N, C-alpha and C positions, 0 to 999 in steps of 0.2 A: 403476477409479474412473470414475464416471459424471459427465456434465456437470451442474453444479449441486450436486454432492456437497460437503457442508461439510467443510473441511479443518482449521479451527482457530477458536478464539475469541481475540479480542485486546482488551486493555485497555491504554491508554497515555496519555502526557502530551506536550503540545507543549513542546519545549525551546527552540525559536527560531522567530521569526515576523518577516518583513520585507515591507512593501509595496514591490514593485519598480516598479509602474507603475499609474497611474490614467488611464483614457481614457474619454470619454463614449460612444464607440461600441465600442471594443475591450474594455471592462470593466476589472476590477481584477485585476492579477497579483500573487500573493504567493509568497514562498519560505518553506517551512516545514520544520523538522526536528523529529523526535519519537523517543521511545523507547517501547517497548511490551513487555508480557509476552504471549507466545504460549502458549496451552494447546492442544496438538495433539489432534485427533480421529482415532481409529483409529491408523494407523501414522505419521501426520504428527507430527514431533517438537515437543516443548515447548521453550521457551527465551526468550531476550531478543532483541528486534529493535531495530536502530538504523537510522534511515532519514531521507531528506530528499526534497523534491520541489518542484515549481513548479506552481501551479494558477492558472487564469484563470477568473474568474466573470464571465460576460457579462451585460449589462443585462437580457436576457430570462430569466435564471435558470439557464442551462446552465453546467456546470462542466467544464472540460477540464484534466486533470492528468497529469503525468508524475512517477513516483516511482522511487526506487532505494534499496536497503538491504541489510543483512546480518543474517540470523538466526543467532545462535550458540546451539546446542542446549545442553541441560543437561550433555551429555557433552563440550562444547567443540568440536563440529564446526560448520562454517560453510556456510551456503547463501546465496549472493549472488543477489539478485533485482532485477527491474525491472518496472514496471507502467505501464499507460496507463489513465486513468479518463475516463469520460463519465458525467456525473450531472446531476441536476436538483434544484433546491431546491424543495421542496413547501411547502404551507401549514403553518405552525407551525415552520418552519425545518428540518424533517427533510430529509435528502438521500437520494435513491434513484438508483441507477445501476448501472453495469457497470464492472468492473475486469478487464483482461486482463493476467495476470501470468505470467512465466516466470522461470527462474533457472538457476543453475549451481553445482555443488559438485564438489570432488575427493575427497570422502569416499566410500569404498566402501559404507559402511552406508547413506548417503543417495543413492547413485547413481540410484535409481529416480526421485528428484525432478527429475533432469535432463530427464525426458520430460514433466513437467507443464506445462500451459498453463491 
């Protein structure tokens, strides 16, 4: 798998949202939980994702986030993951950035995913 290779497509909904802190210099920190449907590309599995995280949006538009969750595949196997996000809010409200994600599974079938970053 090459850097930048698409692993999946994701569509989800926010199930919880809480503003944890508002500061004029440090920005707005929110706690978010969500569920999503994952459609795997290639050998990446499809399934349901349950996740939560904390993001801070700074006054200059930069977003810093930490996420964690569990992907449960259509066959019931689990992949626990964690991610760190650095993004920027662009004109029109679009967000563009980078997520570094890794994870862990005990599944023999999904063991190749233990080496993904």
